[in-house]
C-alpha positions as CSV (number, residue, x, y, z in Angstrom):
1,M,64.4,24.0,135.2
2,S,64.5,24.0,131.4
3,Q,64.2,26.7,128.8
4,S,60.5,26.0,128.8
5,D,60.2,27.7,132.2
6,L,61.4,31.1,130.9
7,L,58.9,33.9,130.8
8,F,59.0,37.4,129.2
9,I,57.2,40.0,131.2
10,Y,56.5,43.5,130.0
11,G,53.8,45.1,132.2
12,T,52.4,45.2,135.7
13,L,54.5,42.2,136.7
14,L,57.7,44.1,136.3
15,P,59.6,45.1,139.5
16,G,58.3,48.3,141.0
17,L,54.9,48.0,139.3
18,K,51.5,47.1,140.9
19,L,51.6,43.3,140.5
20,E,55.3,42.7,141.1
21,Q,54.4,40.5,144.1
22,E,53.0,37.9,141.7
23,M,56.6,37.3,140.5
24,A,57.8,36.4,144.0
25,G,60.0,33.3,143.8
26,A,60.9,33.8,140.1
27,E,64.5,34.5,139.1
28,C,65.1,37.6,137.0
29,L,67.5,36.8,134.2
30,G,67.7,40.3,132.8
31,H,66.4,42.8,130.3
32,A,65.2,41.7,126.8
33,E,63.1,42.9,123.9
34,V,60.7,41.1,121.6
35,R,58.9,42.1,118.5
36,G,55.3,43.4,118.8
37,H,53.2,46.4,119.7
38,L,52.1,47.3,123.2
39,Y,48.7,48.9,123.9
40,D,47.2,50.6,127.0
41,I,44.3,48.4,127.9
42,G,43.4,50.6,130.9
43,C,45.0,49.4,134.1
44,Y,47.6,47.2,132.3
45,P,49.2,46.8,128.9
46,G,48.6,44.2,126.2
47,L,51.2,42.8,123.7
48,V,50.1,42.0,120.2
49,D,51.8,41.0,117.0
50,G,53.7,43.7,115.2
51,E,57.0,44.9,113.9
52,G,57.8,47.3,116.7
53,W,59.8,46.5,119.9
54,V,58.5,45.7,123.3
55,S,60.8,46.0,126.3
56,G,60.7,43.7,129.4
57,E,62.5,41.1,131.4
58,I,63.1,37.4,131.2
59,H,62.3,35.4,134.4
60,R,62.7,31.8,135.3
61,V,59.5,30.4,136.8
62,S,58.2,27.0,137.9
63,P,55.4,25.2,136.1
64,A,53.2,25.9,139.2
65,H,54.0,29.6,139.0
66,L,53.0,29.6,135.3
67,H,49.7,27.9,136.3
68,R,49.0,30.7,138.8
69,L,49.8,33.4,136.3
70,D,47.5,31.7,133.7
71,A,44.6,32.2,136.2
72,M,45.6,35.8,136.9
73,E,45.9,36.6,133.2
74,E,42.5,35.0,132.5
75,V,43.8,32.2,130.3
76,V,41.0,29.7,129.7
77,A,42.6,26.4,129.0
78,D,41.7,24.9,125.6
79,D,39.6,28.0,124.7
80,R,41.6,30.8,123.2
81,S,38.5,32.8,122.2
82,A,37.4,33.0,125.8
83,S,40.8,34.1,127.1
84,L,41.8,37.7,127.9
85,Y,45.5,36.8,127.4
86,W,47.0,33.7,125.7
87,R,50.3,32.2,126.8
88,E,52.4,31.2,123.9
89,R,56.0,31.2,122.7
90,I,57.8,34.3,121.4
91,K,61.4,34.7,120.2
92,V,63.6,36.9,122.3
93,E,65.3,39.4,120.0
94,T,67.9,41.1,122.4
95,G,69.7,40.5,125.6
96,A,71.4,37.4,127.0
97,H,68.6,35.1,125.8
98,A,68.4,36.5,122.3
99,G,67.2,33.8,119.8
100,E,65.5,31.7,122.5
101,S,61.8,30.9,122.5
102,V,60.2,31.8,125.8
103,W,56.7,32.1,127.2
104,V,54.7,35.4,126.9
105,Y,51.2,36.5,127.7
106,R,49.8,37.9,124.5
107,Y,46.7,40.1,124.6
108,N,43.9,38.2,123.0
109,K,41.2,40.8,122.3
110,A,40.8,43.6,119.7
111,V,43.0,46.7,120.1
112,E,41.0,49.1,117.9
113,G,40.5,52.3,119.8
114,L,43.2,51.6,122.3
115,K,46.3,53.8,122.7
116,L,49.5,52.4,121.3
117,I,52.3,52.7,123.9
118,P,55.2,54.5,122.2
119,G,58.5,52.6,122.1
120,G,56.9,49.5,123.7
121,D,58.2,50.4,127.2
122,Y,55.4,50.2,129.7
123,R,57.4,51.5,132.7
124,R,58.6,54.5,130.7
125,Y,55.1,55.1,129.5
126,L,53.7,55.1,133.1
127,L,56.4,57.6,134.2
128,G,55.6,59.9,131.3
129,S,51.9,59.7,132.1
130,Q,52.2,61.1,135.6
């Protein structure tokens, strides 16, 4: 597999969270951070552009795995405006893959009225919400 098969995850796909089974077969390569803001969308988070930090993990996935995740994340091929999330490249800022460009699912809808997740760490946010 090539660098193009690296994916940054930051929400419900993380180990121990509700959709972790969707990452079965992927190889976790460790913790990383990217630039952006994380919002509470309801049952899951959404990453958008910003100057803050978002915490997550880098995973190596197959092209078929990415295709399945595209469907789950409601990516509509060739129609960004109809997509809930959009898969695109993001630069990893920290960790073993710092400086590399990896895939990420970026939230593709308006965030006005949504709660900003402090510190950009979804797992920590969930633990603090209980």
